[in-house]
Each structure stands twice: as C-alpha cells, then as structure tokens.
VOBA-1610 file (N, C-alpha, C; in pm, whole numbers, padded with zeros to 5 digits, always signed):
BEGIN
Met+00082-00121+00000Met+00000+00000+00000Met+00086+00126+00000His+00200+00118+00071His+00289+00233+00075His+00340+00270-00064Ser+00372+00167-00145Ser+00423+00193-00279Ser+00318+00261-00367Val+00191+00225-00350Val+00083+00289-00427Val+00068+00435-00387Thr+00072+00461-00256Thr+00060+00598-00208Thr+00177+00683-00257Ala+00297+00629-00250Ala+00415+00702-00296Ala+00407+00731-00446Ser+00358+00635-00522Ser+00344+00655-00666Ser+00240+00761-00698Ala+00128+00760-00625Ala+00026+00861-00647Ala+00077+01000-00613Glu+00154+01011-00505Glu+00212+01140-00468Glu+00311+01189-00573Gln+00381+01096-00637Gln+00476+01131-00742Gln+00404+01176-00869Ala+00291+01112-00899Ala+00227+01130-01030Ala+00128+01246-01036Trp+00062+01283-00923Trp-00047+01378-00937Trp-00004+01518-00981Pro+00109+01575-00933Pro+00142+01710-00981Pro+00165+01719-01131Pro+00239+01624-01193Pro+00254+01630-01338Pro+00121+01623-01413Phe+00032+01537-01368Phe-00096+01523-01438Phe-00182+01648-01423Val-00178+01710-01306Val-00252+01834-01285Val-00197+01944-01374Leu-00064+01953-01383Leu-00002+02056-01467Leu-00037+02036-01614Val-00024+01913-01662Val-00055+01885-01802Val-00202+01913-01832Thr-00291+01882-01737Thr-00433+01914-01756Thr-00452+02064-01775Gly-00387+02143-01691Gly-00396+02288-01704Gly-00343+02337-01837Leu-00230+02283-01882Leu-00171+02323-02009Leu-00261+02286-02127Leu-00322+02168-02121Leu-00412+02126-02228Leu-00537+02215-02233Leu-00586+02257-02117Leu-00699+02350-02114Leu-00661+02483-02178Ile-00544+02532-02145Ile-00497+02658-02204Ile-00478+02643-02354Gly-00424+02527-02397Gly-00410+02503-02540Gly-00543+02500-02611Ser-00645+02447-02547Ser-00779+02446-02606Ser-00831+02588-02627Val-00806+02675-02531Val-00850+02815-02543Val-00774+02886-02655Ala-00642+02863-02661Ala-00562+02924-02767Ala-00608+02876-02905Ala-00641+02747-02915Ala-00692+02693-03042Ala-00828+02753-03075Ala-00914+02767-02974Ala-01045+02827-02998Ala-01034+02972-03043Asp-00932+03041-02996Asp-00907+03178-03042Asp-00850+03183-03183Gly-00814+03068-03237Gly-00754+03063-03370Gly-00609+03106-03371Leu-00545+03105-03254Leu-00409+03157-03244Leu-00310+03074-03326Phe-00316+02941-03313Phe-00222+02856-03385Phe-00244+02864-03536Glu-00369+02859-03577Glu-00401+02864-03719Glu-00356+02996-03780Ala-00379+03107-03707Ala-00343+03239-03759Ala-00192+03254-03772Leu-00118+03206-03673Leu+00028+03216-03680Leu+00082+03129-03792Gly+00031+03008-03806Gly+00076+02920-03912Gly+00047+02976-04050Ala-00071+03036-04067Ala-00109+03093-04196Ala-00020+03211-04232Arg+00017+03291-04133Arg+00103+03406-04161Arg+00245+03363-04197Ile+00293+03257-04135Ile+00424+03205-04173Ile+00418+03149-04315Ser+00309+03079-04347Ser+00292+03023-04481Ser+00283+03134-04586Arg+00223+03245-04551Arg+00201+03357-04645Arg+00329+03438-04668Ser+00429+03417-04585Ser+00552+03495-04596Ser+00628+03461-04724Arg+00734+03535-04749Arg+00813+03513-04870Arg+00925+03410-04849Leu+00915+03334-04746Leu+01016+03232-04719Leu+01014+03125-04827Gly+01132+03073-04860Gly+01138+02960-04951Gly+01082+02835-04885Ser+01073+02728-04960Ser+01007+02607-04909Ser+01077+02550-04786Ser+01208+02538-04792Ser+01283+02483-04678Ser+01277+02578-04559Ala+01289+02707-04585Ala+01282+02805-04476Ala+01143+02805-04413Leu+01041+02784-04493Leu+00904+02775-04440Leu+00892+02656-04346Leu+00948+02542-04387Leu+00945+02424-04301Leu+01015+02452-04168Val+01132+02515-04173Val+01207+02545-04051Val+01129+02642-03962Ala+01067+02742-04024Ala+00991+02839-03946Ala+00872+02775-03875Leu+00803+02686-03943Leu+00690+02618-03881Leu+00735+02520-03774Leu+00850+02457-03794Leu+00904+02370-03691Leu+00945+02451-03568Ala+00992+02574-03590Ala+01024+02662-03477Ala+00898+02696-03399Leu+00786+02715-03470Leu+00658+02737-03403Leu+00621+02617-03317Val+00639+02497-03371Val+00613+02375-03295Val+00700+02371-03170Ala+00828+02404-03185Ala+00920+02401-03072Ala+00876+02497-02962Gly+00834+02617-03002Gly+00791+02716-02904Gly+00665+02675-02830Val+00567+02626-02905Val+00441+02583-02841Val+00465+02462-02752Thr+00549+02370-02798Thr+00581+02253-02717Thr+00645+02294-02585Ala+00742+02383-02591Ala+00814+02423-02470Ala+00720+02483-02367Val+00626+02567-02411Val+00540+02639-02317Val+00415+02561-02281Leu+00353+02494-02380Leu+00222+02435-02359Leu+00219+02283-02364Asn+00336+02218-02362Asn+00342+02072-02358Asn+00335+02013-02499Leu+00406+01903-02520Leu+00412+01843-02653Leu+00278+01783-02697Asp+00195+01738-02604Asp+00066+01683-02645Asp-00024+01792-02702Thr-00022+01909-02639Thr-00094+02025-02694Thr-00044+02056-02834Ser+00088+02052-02850Ser+00150+02087-02977Ser+00107+01994-03090Val+00116+01862-03069Val+00083+01771-03178Val-00066+01774-03212Val-00151+01792-03110Val-00295+01793-03136Val-00335+01914-03220Phe-00283+02032-03185Phe-00330+02154-03248Phe-00243+02202-03365Leu-00116+02163-03368Leu-00028+02214-03473Leu-00008+02119-03590Thr-00030+01990-03571Thr-00019+01899-03685Thr-00110+01942-03800Pro-00238+01973-03775Pro-00321+02022-03886Pro-00270+02153-03944Val-00218+02241-03859Val-00167+02371-03906Val-00053+02349-04005Leu+00040+02261-03973Leu+00154+02238-04062Leu+00111+02169-04191Val+00020+02075-04181Val-00027+02006-04302Val-00099+02104-04395Tyr-00184+02186-04338Tyr-00257+02283-04421Tyr-00163+02388-04480Ala-00058+02425-04406Ala+00039+02520-04460Ala+00109+02462-04582Ala+00145+02333-04575Ala+00207+02268-04691Ala+00111+02266-04809Arg-00014+02237-04783Arg-00112+02232-04891Arg-00138+02370-04949Arg-00137+02472-04865Arg-00157+02609-04917Arg-00045+02649-05012Arg+00075+02597-04987Arg+00189+02629-05075Arg+00212+02520-05180Arg+00124+02420-05183Arg+00133+02310-05279Arg+00270+02240-05271Leu+00308+02206-05146Leu+00435+02140-05118Leu+00411+01996-05073Asp+00516+01916-05081Asp+00513+01781-05024Asp+00483+01795-04875Glu+00374+01737-04829Glu+00334+01758-04690Glu+00404+01664-04592Arg+00481+01566-04640Arg+00541+01468-04550Arg+00638+01529-04447Pro+00732+01617-04488Pro+00820+01673-04384Pro+00745+01758-04282Phe+00637+01820-04321Phe+00556+01899-04229Phe+00480+01806-04134Leu+00430+01696-04189Leu+00354+01600-04110Leu+00443+01531-04006Tyr+00552+01470-04051Tyr+00640+01400-03958Tyr+00719+01499-03872Gly+00746+01615-03928Gly+00818+01717-03852Gly+00741+01764-03730Ser+00608+01765-03739Ser+00529+01815-03626Ser+00550+01728-03502Val+00559+01597-03518Val+00576+01509-03402Val+00723+01493-03365Phe+00811+01485-03464Phe+00953+01473-03433Phe+01003+01596-03357Met+00961+01715-03402Met+01005+01836-03334Met+00939+01850-03198Ala+00815+01807-03185Ala+00748+01813-03054Ala+00825+01730-02952Asn+00864+01609-02989Asn+00941+01526-02896Asn+01077+01588-02866Ala+01145+01638-02969Ala+01276+01698-02948Ala+01268+01824-02862Ala+01166+01905-02884Ala+01153+02032-02814Ala+01097+02017-02673Ser+01057+01896-02637Ser+00998+01876-02504Ser+01102+01865-02395Leu+01228+01888-02428Leu+01336+01883-02330Leu+01347+02010-02246Leu+01292+02121-02291Leu+01332+02251-02237Leu+01280+02281-02098Leu+01152+02261-02073Leu+01091+02297-01945Leu+01033+02174-01877Pro+01018+02176-01745Pro+00955+02061-01679Pro+00818+02029-01736Gly+00737+02132-01764Gly+00603+02108-01814Gly+00595+02076-01961Ser+00707+02081-02033Ser+00705+02051-02176Ser+00672+01906-02204Asn+00704+01819-02110Asn+00680+01676-02126Asn+00649+01617-01989Leu+00547+01538-01983Leu+00507+01475-01857Leu+00621+01395-01796Thr+00702+01332-01879Thr+00814+01253-01828Thr+00914+01340-01753Asn+00934+01464-01798Asn+01026+01554-01728Asn+00982+01572-01583Leu+00854+01596-01566Leu+00800+01620-01432Leu+00812+01496-01343Leu+00794+01381-01401Leu+00800+01258-01323Leu+00943+01228-01277Val+01039+01256-01363Val+01178+01223-01331Val+01239+01322-01233Val+01206+01451-01246Val+01270+01553-01162Val+01179+01598-01048Arg+01077+01518-01015Arg+00979+01564-00915Arg+01041+01588-00779Ser+01152+01521-00745Ser+01213+01539-00613Ser+01317+01651-00610Asp+01341+01715-00726Asp+01440+01822-00734Asp+01369+01955-00711Pro+01411+02032-00611Pro+01341+02156-00579Pro+01367+02271-00674Gln+01450+02254-00777Gln+01481+02364-00867Gln+01357+02409-00942Asn+01351+02540-00973Asn+01238+02593-01048Asn+01259+02570-01198Gly+01157+02607-01275Gly+01163+02585-01418Gly+01275+02659-01486Phe+01311+02776-01434Phe+01418+02854-01495Phe+01552+02782-01484Ser+01579+02726-01366Ser+01704+02651-01346Ser+01708+02527-01434Phe+01595+02458-01444Phe+01587+02341-01531Phe+01613+02382-01676Ala+01553+02492-01719Ala+01568+02538-01857Ala+01713+02573-01887Leu+01783+02636-01794Leu+01923+02670-01816Leu+02007+02544-01837Arg+01975+02440-01761Arg+02051+02315-01773Arg+02022+02246-01905Met+01897+02250-01950Met+01857+02175-02068Met+01863+02257-02197Leu+01885+02388-02186Leu+01885+02471-02307Leu+01986+02427-02412Pro+02113+02401-02378Pro+02209+02358-02482Pro+02167+02230-02555Pro+02135+02120-02483Pro+02090+02001-02557Pro+01959+02023-02630Trp+01872+02109-02578Trp+01747+02141-02647Trp+01776+02207-02781Leu+01867+02305-02782Leu+01902+02374-02907Leu+01963+02276-03007Val+02050+02189-02959Val+02113+02090-03047Val+02008+01995-03104Ser+01919+01946-03019Ser+01817+01850-03064Ser+01724+01913-03167Cys+01678+02035-03139Cys+01586+02101-03231Cys+01654+02134-03363Thr+01778+02179-03357Thr+01851+02214-03479Thr+01875+02091-03566Leu+01919+01982-03505Leu+01945+01860-03582Leu+01816+01802-03638Thr+01707+01811-03563Thr+01579+01759-03612Thr+01533+01838-03734Ala+01540+01971-03725Ala+01500+02054-03840Ala+01593+02029-03959Gly+01723+02023-03934Gly+01819+02000-04042Gly+01798+01866-04110Phe+01770+01765-04030Phe+01745+01631-04086Phe+01625+01633-04180Leu+01517+01697-04140Leu+01396+01700-04222Leu+01419+01778-04351Val+01498+01885-04344Val+01528+01963-04464Val+01607+01879-04563Val+01704+01801-04512Val+01789+01720-04600Val+01715+01596-04650Ala+01638+01532-04561Ala+01568+01409-04598Ala+01459+01434-04703Phe+01397+01552-04695Phe+01292+01587-04791Phe+01335+01716-04862Arg+01395+01701-04976Arg+01441+01819-05050Arg+01320+01882-05120Leu+01265+01983-05055Leu+01144+02045-05106Leu+01173+02132-05227Glu+01089+02119-05327Glu+01099+02207-05443Glu+01024+02336-05415Glu+01070+02442-05478Glu+01002+02570-05461Glu+00866+02564-05529Ser+00772+02638-05473Ser+00636+02636-05526Ser+00582+02778-05532Gly+00459+02789-05577Gly+00395+02919-05582Gly+00364+02970-05443Gly+00336+03099-05433Gly+00303+03160-05305Gly+00166+03120-05256Asp+00141+03152-05130Asp+00013+03123-05067Asp-00077+03245-05084Asp-00184+03228-05162Asp-00276+03340-05185Asp-00410+03316-05117Gly-00411+03223-05020Gly-00535+03196-04947Gly-00570+03308-04851Glu-00691+03309-04805Glu-00737+03412-04712Glu-00672+03391-04575Leu-00626+03499-04514Leu-00563+03491-04383Leu-00668+03495-04273Pro-00663+03400-04180Pro-00754+03407-04065Pro-00714+03521-03973Glu-00808+03573-03900Glu-00782+03685-03809Glu-00691+03641-03695Leu-00594+03725-03661Leu-00505+03698-03548Leu-00559+03772-03425Arg-00608+03695-03330Arg-00667+03754-03209Arg-00581+03722-03088Leu-00524+03826-03029Leu-00442+03809-02909Leu-00531+03833-02787Gly-00607+03729-02755Gly-00704+03742-02647Gly-00668+03656-02527Ile-00769+03586-02476Ile-00752+03505-02355Ile-00651+03392-02376Gly-00653+03332-02495Gly-00560+03223-02522Gly-00416+03268-02512Ala-00382+03381-02574Ala-00245+03432-02569Ala-00207+03473-02427Ala-00299+03540-02357Ala-00270+03585-02221Ala-00248+03468-02126Ser-00332+03366-02136Ser-00317+03250-02047Ser-00192+03170-02081Thr-00152+03169-02209Thr-00028+03103-02248Thr+00092+03171-02184Leu+00095+03304-02190Leu+00204+03379-02128Leu+00206+03358-01976Ala+00087+03356-01916Ala+00079+03334-01771Ala+00132+03196-01734Ala+00094+03094-01812Ala+00141+02959-01785Ala+00293+02950-01798Gly+00347+03013-01902Gly+00492+03012-01920Gly+00565+03074-01802Ala+00512+03186-01752Ala+00574+03252-01636Ala+00566+03165-01511Leu+00453+03099-01491Leu+00438+03013-01373Leu+00530+02892-01379Val+00541+02831-01497Val+00628+02713-01512Val+00774+02751-01490Leu+00813+02868-01538Leu+00951+02912-01522Leu+00982+02952-01378Gly+00885+03012-01310Gly+00914+03073-01182Gly+00887+02990-01059Leu+00805+02886-01069Leu+00765+02811-00951Leu+00822+02669-00952Pro+00867+02621-00835Pro+00913+02481-00828Pro+00801+02381-00857Asn+00679+02412-00814Asn+00564+02324-00839Asn+00447+02408-00889Pro+00440+02433-01020Pro+00336+02521-01074Pro+00205+02452-01107Ala+00188+02325-01068Ala+00074+02246-01113Ala-00060+02312-01083Leu-00087+02339-00958Leu-00217+02395-00921Leu-00238+02536-00976Pro-00138+02627-00970Pro-00159+02759-01031Pro-00190+02752-01181Val-00121+02665-01254Val-00148+02653-01397Val-00287+02596-01422Leu-00328+02500-01340Leu-00463+02446-01353Leu-00567+02555-01329Val-00545+02640-01231Val-00638+02750-01204Val-00647+02843-01325Val-00532+02875-01385Val-00531+02959-01506Val-00608+02891-01619Gly-00586+02762-01635Gly-00655+02689-01741Gly-00805+02685-01723Val-00849+02656-01602Val-00993+02652-01574Val-01055+02789-01593Ala-00985+02894-01545Ala-01037+03030-01560Ala-01047+03069-01707Ala-00945+03034-01785Ala-00945+03070-01927Ala-01060+03001-02001Val-01080+02872-01974Val-01188+02798-02039Val-01324+02855-01998Thr-01338+02891-01870Thr-01465+02944-01819Thr-01497+03078-01883Val-01399+03167-01887Val-01421+03300-01943Val-01445+03292-02093Arg-01363+03212-02161Arg-01373+03201-02308Arg-01491+03114-02351Arg-01539+03027-02258Arg-01644+02930-02289Arg-01603+02844-02408Ala-01477+02802-02402Ala-01420+02725-02513Ala-01455+02578-02501Arg-01461+02513-02615Arg-01480+02368-02619Arg-01350+02302-02575Ile-01358+02213-02477Ile-01239+02152-02420Ile-01198+02031-02503Asn-01077+02035-02556Asn-01024+01922-02631Asn-00946+01833-02534Leu-01020+01770-02444Leu-00957+01693-02337Leu-01052+01583-02294Asp-01001+01462-02287Asp-01081+01347-02245Asp-01045+01311-02101Pro-01130+01347-02004Pro-01097+01318-01863Pro-01078+01169-01838Arg-01151+01084-01909Arg-01137+00940-01888Arg-00999+00891-01931Ala-00950+00948-02042Ala-00816+00908-02088Ala-00710+00951-01987Leu-00724+01073-01933Leu-00628+01120-01833Leu-00635+01036-01706Ala-00758+01001-01666Ala-00774+00918-01546Ala-00711+00780-01567Ala-00729+00725-01687Ala-00669+00595-01718Ala-00516+00604-01717Leu-00462+00713-01773Leu-00318+00731-01773Leu-00264+00747-01631Phe-00340+00820-01548Phe-00297+00838-01410Phe-00295+00704-01337Ala-00399+00623-01357Ala-00402+00491-01295Ala-00285+00405-01343Leu-00256+00414-01474Leu-00143+00339-01530Leu-00012+00386-01469Ala-00001+00519-01452Ala+00121+00574-01394Ala+00141+00525-01252Val+00035+00527-01174Val+00044+00480-01035Val+00080+00332-01031Ala+00020+00254-01121Ala+00048+00110-01124Ala+00194+00083-01157Phe+00246+00151-01259Phe+00385+00128-01297Phe+00481+00184-01193Gly+00443+00295-01131Gly+00527+00349-01024Gly+00536+00252-00908Ser+00425+00191-00874Ser+00424+00091-00766Ser+00508-00030-00804Leu+00492-00073-00930Leu+00570-00188-00977Leu+00719-00160-00971Gly+00755-00037-01011Gly+00896+00000-01008Gly+00954+00000-00868Arg+00872+00032-00771Arg+00918+00031-00631Arg+00930-00112-00576Leu+00845-00199-00626Leu+00847-00337-00578Leu+00952-00421-00650Cys+00966-00396-00781Cys+01064-00469-00864Cys+01171-00370-00905Ser+01278-00365-00835Ser+01373-00255-00845Ser+01482-00274-00951Gly+01470-00376-01037Gly+01578-00406-01131Gly+01615-00290-01222Leu+01518-00237-01298Leu+01547-00127-01389Leu+01583+00001-01314Gly+01513+00024-01203Gly+01543+00142-01124Gly+01686+00139-01071Asn+01730+00024-01025Asn+01867+00010-00977Asn+01968+00025-01090Leu+01927-00018-01211Leu+02018-00010-01326Leu+02055+00135-01356Val+01957+00224-01363Val+01988+00363-01396Val+02039+00441-01276Ser+02024+00385-01157Ser+02077+00453-01039Ser+02229+00436-01029Thr+02282+00338-01100Thr+02426+00312-01094Thr+02497+00328-01228Ser+02422+00350-01337Ser+02482+00358-01470Ser+02537+00497-01498Gly+02629+00504-01595Gly+02678+00632-01642Gly+02575+00700-01731Ala+02605+00823-01771Ala+02510+00901-01850Ala+02475+00836-01985Pro+02571+00787-02064Pro+02535+00725-02193Pro+02444+00604-02176Ala+02478+00516-02081Ala+02394+00398-02059Ala+02256+00437-02009Thr+02248+00539-01924Thr+02119+00585-01874Thr+02031+00636-01986Ala+02088+00715-02077Ala+02011+00766-02192Ala+01965+00652-02281Ala+02052+00554-02305Ala+02017+00440-02391Ala+01907+00357-02328Val+01916+00331-02198Val+01812+00254-02129Val+01680+00329-02133Gly+01684+00461-02116Gly+01562+00540-02122Gly+01495+00530-02258Ala+01574+00542-02365Ala+01517+00534-02501Ala+01460+00395-02528Ala+01534+00291-02493Ala+01488+00154-02520Ala+01362+00121-02441Thr+01358+00161-02314Thr+01242+00131-02231Thr+01120+00208-02279Ala+01140+00331-02324Ala+01029+00410-02378Ala+00966+00341-02498Ile+01048+00287-02586Ile+00996+00219-02705Ile+00920+00092-02665Leu+00969+00023-02564Leu+00908-00104-02524Leu+00776-00085-02451Ile+00770+00011-02359Ile+00650+00023-02274Ile+00591+00163-02273Asn+00640+00255-02358Asn+00595+00394-02363Asn+00672+00476-02258Asn+00702+00601-02292Asn+00791+00678-02204Asn+00728+00720-02073Leu+00594+00723-02064Leu+00531+00759-01938Leu+00553+00651-01831Pro+00511+00526-01855Pro+00543+00423-01755Pro+00693+00402-01740Ala+00769+00421-01849Ala+00914+00406-01839Ala+00972+00507-01741Ala+00923+00629-01745Ala+00972+00733-01653Ala+00946+00693-01508Leu+00829+00638-01484Leu+00794+00600-01347Leu+00875+00480-01299Val+00892+00382-01385Val+00970+00264-01346Val+01117+00301-01324Leu+01173+00379-01416Leu+01316+00409-01409Leu+01350+00510-01300Ser+01253+00592-01259Ser+01281+00692-01156Ser+01226+00651-01020Ser+01189+00523-01005Ser+01138+00476-00877Ser+01249+00472-00771Arg+01375+00475-00816Arg+01491+00489-00728Arg+01566+00615-00769Pro+01645+00674-00681Pro+01723+00793-00720Pro+01809+00764-00843Val+01805+00855-00940Val+01876+00838-01067Val+02006+00917-01064Ser+02115+00853-01102Ser+02245+00921-01100Ser+02253+01033-01203His+02191+01012-01319His+02197+01111-01427His+02056+01139-01479Pro+01975+01213-01403Pro+01835+01233-01442Pro+01820+01308-01575His+01908+01403-01604His+01896+01477-01729His+01929+01389-01849Ala+02026+01301-01832Ala+02057+01205-01939Ala+01940+01109-01961Leu+01876+01069-01852Leu+01758+00983-01864Leu+01648+01053-01944Leu+01631+01182-01921Leu+01529+01257-01994Leu+01560+01265-02143Leu+01688+01272-02177Leu+01723+01270-02320Leu+01672+01143-02385Gly+01694+01030-02318Gly+01646+00904-02373Gly+01495+00894-02378Leu+01428+00939-02271Leu+01283+00929-02264Leu+01213+01025-02360Asp+01273+01142-02386Asp+01208+01242-02471Asp+01243+01226-02619Leu+01367+01191-02648Leu+01410+01176-02788Leu+01389+01034-02840Gly+01399+00936-02752Gly+01381+00796-02793Gly+01249+00769-02863Pro+01137+00829-02821Pro+01009+00802-02887Pro+01004+00840-03034Asn+01102+00913-03085Asn+01105+00938-03230Asn+01145+00814-03309Leu+01177+00705-03238Leu+01209+00580-03307Leu+01085+00500-03344Ala+00978+00514-03266Ala+00857+00435-03292Ala+00738+00501-03226Val+00620+00482-03284Val+00499+00546-03231Val+00459+00488-03096Thr+00516+00373-03059Thr+00487+00315-02928Thr+00555+00392-02816Gly+00644+00484-02850Gly+00728+00547-02750Gly+00662+00653-02665Ser+00555+00715-02715Ser+00496+00826-02639Ser+00349+00844-02674Leu+00278+00903-02581Leu+00139+00939-02605Leu+00129+01041-02718Ser+00226+01129-02728Ser+00222+01233-02832Ser+00215+01171-02971Ala+00284+01059-02994Ala+00282+00995-03125Ala+00144+00940-03157Leu+00077+00885-03056Leu-00059+00833-03078Leu-00156+00948-03104Leu-00140+01058-03033Leu-00224+01176-03059Leu-00195+01232-03198Trp-00069+01225-03239Trp-00031+01273-03373Trp-00099+01190-03481Leu-00104+01060-03463Leu-00173+00975-03560Leu-00320+01015-03574Gln-00386+01042-03462Gln-00526+01084-03466Gln-00540+01218-03536Ala-00451+01313-03504Ala-00458+01445-03566Ala-00433+01437-03716Ala-00340+01350-03756Ala-00311+01335-03899Ala-00430+01276-03973Arg-00492+01177-03917Arg-00607+01115-03981Arg-00724+01211-03990Ala-00734+01302-03894Ala-00845+01399-03894Ala-00837+01494-04013Val-00716+01514-04069Val-00701+01602-04185Val-00666+01522-04310Asp-00691+01391-04307Asp-00667+01303-04422Asp-00522+01302-04467Ala-00431+01314-04372Ala-00288+01304-04404Ala-00244+01159-04391Arg-00157+01115-04478Arg-00113+00975-04479Arg+00004+00955-04385Ala-00026+00930-04261Ala+00077+00906-04160Ala+00109+00757-04155Ser+00232+00723-04187Ser+00275+00583-04192Ser+00359+00549-04070Ile+00320+00444-03998Ile+00398+00399-03883Ile+00535+00350-03927Leu+00540+00283-04042Leu+00667+00232-04094Leu+00760+00347-04132Ala+00705+00446-04202Ala+00786+00561-04241Ala+00836+00637-04118Tyr+00753+00646-04016Tyr+00790+00710-03890Tyr+00917+00645-03835Ser+00917+00513-03825Ser+01032+00443-03769Ser+01153+00447-03862Arg+01129+00441-03991Arg+01241+00448-04085Arg+01313+00582-04073Leu+01236+00689-04063Leu+01296+00821-04044Leu+01360+00832-03907Gly+01293+00776-03806Gly+01345+00784-03670Gly+01477+00712-03653Leu+01496+00600-03724Leu+01622+00526-03715Leu+01740+00609-03766Ala+01714+00696-03862Ala+01819+00783-03913Ala+01836+00908-03827Leu+01729+00951-03763Leu+01730+01077-03688Leu+01778+01061-03543Val+01728+00961-03473Val+01747+00956-03328Val+01891+00930-03284Pro+01962+00829-03338Pro+02097+00803-03286Pro+02190+00924-03289Pro+02205+00996-03402Pro+02295+01112-03398Pro+02241+01226-03311Thr+02109+01243-03309Thr+02052+01350-03227Thr+02071+01321-03079Leu+02044+01199-03037Leu+02062+01162-02896Leu+02208+01171-02855Ala+02297+01125-02942Ala+02440+01130-02910Ala+02489+01274-02898Ala+02449+01359-02992Ala+02491+01499-02989Ala+02434+01572-02869Ala+02307+01545-02837Ala+02246+01610-02720Ala+02314+01565-02592Leu+02351+01437-02584Leu+02417+01386-02465Leu+02556+01448-02447Val+02631+01456-02555Val+02764+01519-02549Val+02750+01664-02505Thr+02651+01734-02561Thr+02630+01874-02524Thr+02593+01886-02377Leu+02508+01796-02328Leu+02471+01798-02187Leu+02591+01779-02096Leu+02677+01686-02132Leu+02794+01658-02048Leu+02898+01769-02056Val+02916+01826-02174Val+03016+01931-02192Val+02975+02059-02119Thr+02845+02087-02118Thr+02796+02211-02056Thr+02757+02192-01910Arg+02790+02077-01852Arg+02757+02051-01712Arg+02822+02155-01623Pro+02746+02217-01531Pro+02805+02320-01445Pro+02906+02264-01346
//
C-alpha cells in the first residue's frame, strides 16, 4: 500500500499541470491563435525549406510552453494545411510536427510529462531546469530541423494566396504567457497553472479538447507502474548506478518497449544518478517508434483527422536515421555544458 501511495504522490502534480496546459491550449486553439500564426508564416516570402524550418520553430515554441501533447494535437493540422496552401510535399511537415514536438519537449519541466516525473524530487524551479537543458534542447531542435530539410528536398512552389484568418491576441495568448511565467518561476506550478486553465476555459467558454477518462486511465497506469517499479527494483537500480550514456540508452529503449510515461515511473522509482541524461532518452527515444509516447498516438489521430497519410513504418524508418545522432549529440552537449 505504501508503494501505491508514494506513486500517487509522485504522479499527481505532473498530471494536474498537463491538464492545465491542455486547457490553455484548447482556449488558444479556440481563439484561432495557432491557425493564424501558421497561416502568416505560410504567407511569408520564405522559400520552401525556410518555411518548413519556421513552422518547426513554431512547434518548438508551443511545445516548450504548452506541452508536446498540446503541440501535436493543435499544430499537426496547421503544418499540413500550410504545406497544402503552398502546394508542397506535406510529409516533412507531417512528420516534422511530431519529431520536433518530442525533441523540443526537453526545455521545461512542463514541456513533457516525463520531465515532471523524473525531476519531481528536485526543488529547482523551471528557470534553473531550462538553463541546464537549453544547450541540448538547441542541439536537438537544430538537428531535427536539419534532418527533415535534408531528408525531404522540397521544391520551390507558388506563393500562398489563401485568405488569412484573423489573429486575435485574447484570452488564449494571455493565459499562455501566464502559464509560461508560472512554469519558469515556480518549483511546483501544477495547481496555479490548472487555475489559469480553468479560468481561461470558463471566461472564453471554449470547447475543451480533453478526455478526462483518458487522463484518469493514464494516471491509474502511472500509479500502477510506479508501484511496480518500487516493488521490482531491477530497472530502477540499473539507472541509479549507470553512467550518462547507458542511462540515456536505457531510457530510449524502455520508452519504445512500454511507452515513455510508464518508463519514466519505473526508471525513476529509485534515485537516478543522471536524471537529465535519462530525460534525453525518454524524450528523444520516442522518435524511433509510435509506441514510445502518447504524443505519437495523438499525432496519428490528428493526422487522420485532416486526411494526411501518416505511416507507422515511415515514422520508424525516419526515426532510425534521426534519433541516434541527435541523442548522441544532445548527450555530449549535456555533459560538456555541465556546471
């Protein structure tokens, strides 16, 4: 019973924070904020490759502040439609939306649920975490964008002459800024961010793109795996004594096998010697297979909703070329920039 209680205490703050961020993302989407920003980038005079990089930068920014699940749900359609508006090959935009979301989820504790689960016992605030993870985050995002530009050599196309949606900087933008400040400034911003999210949805009267049953099921799964990790200490002991490279590799492999959420709970059930290296594996590893993260499953749903041809096989084929050099470079950067 003690292990269940300890797991629940570990899991509830991350889930509360992510719930708040998803509520805020729903309000921003209802305001048309993501669609308007994507359309304006598409309408710019950027070349095809520069357009792809600019939209991937948008994904990185939204992921960092509002969580990668928010990013893939609301921005995957934006990137696909931007490619179609410019009559471009939509594949790099489609796969780029999820690859960049996973890569960009390294920056803040709230960017990825796994971050919160692994560093829950560390009293540092979001700003300190961001300073530590900024170098590997920049490397990961840069290599991910560069890989997609090289893997898909986009031809130049005609300009976007479609109608621009109105850009409204209302409740969605304000609540996004508030959430970013809370995540950066507070050691445990879960409840304040949830309050902001609930207030924003109430005032905006926005349709909530959130399934409480799915979150409840994930929470129950998290508690179950956390309890299991405390009772069966093999994997937890492995990363508590391993070096940084082995810790990152174990994190990536375990994420692919059982998904990075339960992997985070199992692997962090004991004190981790290299928690930031573990996060590299848990956050970047899921780009190897759709089994690695919830964000990939949400991405599949978002892609199908806009009739985009998302291939699980193509995802892994691209991931096999992308993840090893990206993970290695991010790990070297993390170790070199260690304070």
